N, C-alpha and C positions, 0 to 999 in steps of 0.2 A: 781389344782396347776399351777401357772404361770411358763413359761419356763425361763431358765437363760437369763438375759438381758445383752447384750454387751454394755458397756459404750463407745460409739464411740468418746467421747471427749478426752479420755486418750489413747495415742498411744506410749508413752514413760514413763519410770519410773526410778528414781535413783536406782541402785542395792542395795544401803544401806537400802532402804525402803521395800525390798522384803524379806519376811521370807520364809525359806525353811527347817524348822525343823521337819515337820510332813510328812514324805514321806513313801510310800509303798516299794520303791526300793532304795537302796543306790547308790550313784554316783560311776561309775567305772572309773579307770584311763584311760583305753583304750578309753572310750567314750569321755572323756575330751580332750585327745590327738587328736582324730579325729576332734573335733570341732575347736581346736586350728589350725590344719592344714588347715581347711576350711577357717577360718578367715584370716589366713596368705595369702591365695590365693585370697580371695574376698575383703579383706580390712575391712570387717564389719560383724556383726552378722545379717544375713538376715531374718531368720524365727523368728517371734515374740514369746515371751514367753507367756504362758497362765497363768493369775493371777486372783485370786478372791479378790474382794474388800468387806470388811465388817467393821462394826462399833463395837468397843470394848472400854468400859469406855469413851464414848463420842468422841473417835478419830477414824479416818479411818486407817485401816491397810490392807496390801496387802500380800496375801499368794500364794506362787507358786503352780500351779497345773500341769504344763507341761513345761519342759525346764530346768531341774536341771543341765544337762551337759553344756548347753549354759550359764547358770548363773555362774557356776564355772569357765568356760573359760573366761568369761568377767571379773571376779574378778582377775584372774591371769594376764590378759592383762592390768589391771588398768583402764578398761572402767568404766565411771561414770554412764551412762544411757544405757538402752537396750530397743529395741522395744517390745511392749507388746500388748496383747489383754486382756482387763480387763472385768470380768463378775461380776454381782451382782446375787448371787444364794444361795441356801440352802446348808447345809452340805452334804446331799446325792447327790445333783446335782454336787457339787464340786468334790466329790469322783468319780462320773462317768466321769467328764471331765478329771481328772487325769488318770484314768484307760484307757479310750479310747484313750487318746493321746499317752500313752505308748504302748498299744497293736497295734495301727495303725502305729506308727512311729519308733519303736525301735526293735533291734534284741534281743529278750528276751530268756533267757535260760528256760528250763522246769520248774524250781522252781518258777521263777518270773511270768511266764505265769499262773501257777496254782494259785499262790497267787492273781494275778490280777483278774482272772476269778471268783474265789471263792468270792472275795470281791465284784466284780461287780454283781454277782447273788444276794447276800444279799441286796445290795443297790437297785438294779433294782426291786426286789420283795417288798421292802418297799415302793418304789414309785408307783409300779403297783401291788398291792396285788391280783388283779384279775387274774394274770398270774401264781400264785403258782399252783403247781401240786394238783389236786383235786378241786380247787376253780373254774377254768375255766369250768370243766365238769359240776359242779353243776349249775353254772350260765347259761350254754348252755341249760340245761333242761328247764329253765324259760325264754329263749328267749333273754337274755341280755349278752351273752358271748362277751368278749372283742375281738376286732379285732387285738389286739397287738400280740397275740400268746404267746407261752411259752418263757421263758428266753433262753433256749437252742436253739430253732429255730431262734429267733431274733438275738442272738449272732453269731450263725453259718452263717447266711446270711450277717451280718455286716462285719465279719472278714474273710470270705472265708473258713470256716471250715465246717465239717460235724456235724450234731447234736450229733452223737455218740462221736466224738472227744471232743466236748465241755463238754458233760456229764462226760467223763472219767477224764478230766483235773480238772473240778470243784470238783468232788468227792475226787481227790487227794489233792487239796488245802484246802478244807474245814475242813480236819482233823487236820491240823497243827496249833499250837499255835505260838505266836510271838517268844517265846524262842526257839522252835524247828526250826522255819524258820531261826533265827539267827545262830543256830548251823550248819544247813545244808549249809548255805551260806559260812561258814568257812571250809567246808569239803575239804580235799586235792584233791579229785576226784569229779568233778561236778555230782550232782545227775541227774538221767535220769527220764523220765516220767514213765518208768517201775518201778523204785525205789519208786516213789511217789504213784503209784497205789498199790504196795505191802504194803506201810505204811498205806494207806487209808483203807485197809482191816483189820487192827489190831484194834480190839475193846478194848483190855486190855491195859489200859494206861501205866502201868509199862513196859510192853513189847515194846510198841511204843517208850517210852523214851529211852529204852536200844538200840533199833535198830537205832534211830537217833544219839545217842551218839557214837555208833560204826562207823557209817558213818562219823561223824564229826571228830573223832580222827584218822581215817584211819585204824581202827581195822577190817573193812570189806570192800570189793570192791563193794558190791551191797547190797540192802536191803534184798534180798532173803538170801544171805550168812549171813548177820547180824541176821536175824530171826532164821536161823538154829543154829547159835552159841548161841543165847538166849535159845533155846529149850534144847540144849545139856547141858547148864550150870545149868539147873534146877535140884534140888535134886531128883525129882520124875521121871526124864527122864530115859527111859529104852530101847530106840531105838538104832539103829546102830550109832556108832561114826564116823563122816566123817573123811577122811584122812587129815593129816596135809598139810600145804602149800607145803612143800618139797616133800611129798609123791604124792600129786596131780600133781605137776609139773613133777615128774619122770614118773608117769603113762602116762601123756599126751605126754611127749617126746618119751617114748617107743612106744606108739600106733602110733604116727606120723611116727617114723622111720620104724616100721613094715609095714605100709601101703605104704611107698614111693617106687617108682621103683628103680631098681638096679643102674641105671645111676645116680639118685639123691643121693643114699646112697654113691656111690663112690666119687661123687663130695663133699659131706659133709665131708667124711673122709679125702680127699685131703686137704681141706681148714682148717680143725680142727685138723690135725694130731699132730702138736706140742702141742697145748693146751691140747689134751687128754692125751698125754704122760706125760706132766707136772702134770696133775691132778692125774694120776695113781702113779706117784712117789712122790706126795705131795711136790713138790719142788717149789722154787721161780723162777720167770722168768729168763732166761739166761741173764747174764750181759754183758756189752761191755767194752772194754778198755784193759789194760795191762794184766789182768788176764783171758783172754778169754778161754784159754785151761783149766784152773782150773775150770772156771765157767761151761764149758760143762760137766765136770765130776760131779759137784755138781747138775747140772740141768738135761738136757737130755744127754743120752749117745751119743757119737760122731757119731756112725753109724745111730742112730735113726734120728738125725738132718739132716744128709746127705741124708737119704732116703726121708725125708720130702722135702728137697731142690730139689731133682731130680723130685719128684712128682709135685712140684710147677712149675718148669721150663717146664716140658713136658705138663702139663695140660693147661698152659697158652701160651705155645710157646713163652716165653719171657725169654731170657737168659741174663738179666742184673743184676748187683749187687744190684742196687737200688730196683729192683722188689723183690729180695730175702729178703731184709731188711723189706719191707712192708709185705710180705706174712708170713714170719716166726717170725717177731717181734724181730729181732736181730740187732746188730750194724754193722757198715761197715766192721770192721776187720774180724768178723765171716763170714759174707756174702762173702767177697773176698776169704777167705780160702776155703769155700765150692765150690766156682766157680772154683778155681784152681784145686781142687780135681776132679771136674766133667770134666775139660779139660784133666787131666791126665788119667782118666778112659774112655775117649772117649764118654762122654755124650754130651759135647758141643765142638765147634771148638775153635781154638786159636783166640784171639781178633784181628780184623783187625786194619788198621792204625787209625781208629777213635773210636776204643774200642768196636765195635759190634761183637757179637758172634753168630754163627749158632747153631742149635740143630741137633745132628746126628740122622739119622733115625734108628728105631728099629722095628723088626718084632715080638718081644715078649712082647710088652706092658710094664707093670710095673714089670714084673718078674725080670728084670735086676737089680732092686733096692734091 
């Protein structure tokens, strides 16, 4: 089979003549914005687009292989022609040109990388059937083994990966159908390579569809979690039921607090004192304004808020009204009243001529509060 032929006589094409409707990866807004910024700085699109020329119904048509973000940027800028490299090639060769251009020149997420590599493997082995697993070994016994090597080793060398990395990614991408790829691209949380590897191990199609659906609609944070939820939902499931999201978060928070050193626990309580008191009383946040005193009665008890204010001032060594507002989440009137009480009780000094206050020393730590 002949190699793709570069048509050197064609270096520019009108963007209206370039078709880009059959792509393995959709155009991202961030990618287009990056190209627009580059064009604004350089004044033109510098890197040529890779295009395939073929004949259909007696007419020449041009299909984009690499450069979708550049093409979209050119359209938005109103550019009429773009620099191109035009190839005469087969369908499989065109697919390889598209895949290799994206793998070599784009920041791909794990899903796109898996899709590209799985597609590349299928195309590569159609072009070089002697590299399929089992075929090269059989040929070697007869003395005509190909020098090309396996797809995994060739791809690993070409893109700076290990053979094992290529094998894992290809296994993940080869399991996914077009509808599943589209759903995973729309997932609120980008799927990871680990998610794809979990999906690749699912041989039962209904289970795989359910796992993909849960990831796509945000019903699970990982493929492993989605698979566990699938198992629990089955009528014949008899294993342990995993804790709810609230229970799991509570257990995690409790374990972290138990393992923390005492200094960290104290700091946590100091910074979350008011919030914890509000939660225990199931009250709305303290309001500001004319009804401050009434609001304190409806929210935190006056002494509770004062104790939190003393903690905030002493732990930060900052005796300003603005600091109390930020730390306690209260308005100016409440913060000023708390500061006045601390002055009256000897926690802070009287404000000087520019409004600064000092913090009075104590030998008993927080016991005074």
